[in-house]
N, C-alpha and C positions, 0 to 999 in steps of 0.2 A: 143108822148116819145122819149129823147130823151141819142142817146148809147151814149156815149163814149169808144174809141176806140186808141190803140197804135197801129195799122198794116198802117208803113208808108208809101204802097201801095195806102192808101185813103185821104192821106192829097194831099188839095189843095190846095195847093205852090200862086199861082194868088191869090188870095183870101185872105189869107195869109198877102201876101205881101205889099198890099191893104189896109188890117189892122195895119197893125206896121208902113208901113208909114207913116198913120195918126196918130200916136202913139205923147203921150208925149212924152215917152222914147227913139223910134231912125225916128224918120223925117223925114223922103227922103233918107229911110235906101232903099239899090238898090236889084229889084231880088237878085241878082249872092250872096249879103252875106244875106240874105234869104235862101235859099241856104242851103249855109253852113253853118247858122246857127245849122234846120233843121236838117242837113245831124252828123253830131256832135253833136245830142241833143237827145235823149230821148222826143220824140212829140205826143201827146195826141191831137184828138178830141173830139171834142162833134159834132154828126149828128144829123139830125131834117132830117124827113123819103118825104115831101117834101122839104124843102127849103135848106138839100144838108151840111154843112159846115157850125153850128152857135157857135162852140167857138174851142181856139184850146190856148195848153199851155204848156211849155217844162222842161226840164230837166236837168248840167248838172252834171254827178256824175264822180265820180271813185267807186261806188257801196259801199261800203266799210265804207269812214268814213268825207266827203263830197258832198256837195251835190246842186247846186242852182235852185231856181225855178224861170221862166225865162220867158218873152209872153203872161202871162193868156191875152186875152180879148177874149169875148159874147162879137155877133155881138148884136148889142142893141133893137130893138125888142125882145130879148133873156133875156134882161138882170135884174134883182131884183126879181129871178123867184131861188137861188138859185144857178146858173149853177158852177159858173164859184170857187169859195164851192168846188164845187162837183169837177169838175178839179183836187183841188188841194186835196183834202181828196181822191180822184181813186194815189195820189202817193206815200201818207202819206200812203197807205195797204198796197202796191206790197208789198213783199218779201224784195227784194231786199234792199230799203232805210227805213224799220224799224228800222234796228240801226245803220240808220246813226245818228252822235255823234255832227253837225251839219249841217243843215241845212237852208239857207239862203236866201233873197229876200232883191229889194227895188220897197220902193213904193210912190207915191205921194197920192194918194187918196184913197184907200182900207183897210190904215192901221186893221180899222174892219170887215173885209172879213177875216182878219189874221191870227190876237189875236183869231176868235173866232174856230181854232186850233189850235193853239198853238205856234201862235208870241210873238215874245216879242221886242223889242229894245235892243240894241247891248249891251251888256253884262259890257261890255270892250272894247267901243267904240276905248279908248283909244294907241289902240294895234292895233286898224286897219290900214290900209291907200291906196291904188286905186291910180294908171297909166291909166292918160285920155291923148285921142291927143287931141292934140290941141281943134282942132271942136270943138269933145264934153267939152272941159273946155269954151270956147270959149261961148257955149247957154249956161251950167249952167252959166252961171257968169251974163249973160242978162234974164232969165229968172226969172220970180213973185217969 
C-alpha cells in the first residue's frame, strides 16, 4: 500500500532532483533549485514500503485564493495505477485548499488526469501573461 505524507522530513531530495532534472518541464534543474522549490512549497510524497519514495507533488499557495500545482511525478514502475491522481486529490481535499478560488497548473501530457479532477483549460486565456527567463523561452521555442 502506498502511503501519502506531507512530512517534510520524509522527502527524498536526491531522488526528487533526479526525477525533475530528467523531466520535460525542468531539464537540468540544479539540486539547489530543487531544494529552494521544496522549501517554498507544500510538498507531498508517496511512499512504498520497500521502494521508498515513489511519487512527489507540490503546491505553491497563499492558502486563501490562489494555488499552483507543480512537479507531479510518479516513479515509472508505479505509473498507470492512479497514484498521480491520488496525490492531486489529496491536495484538493485539504482544508487549506478546499475553498481556493483558482487552482492552476501546466501540463503537456496529463490533461486527462487533471480533467477527471475538475481542471479545465483557462476560461480567459487572453488575461494571462507570463515572464520567462531567456533560457526557458529558448527551450520552449525549440520544443516540439
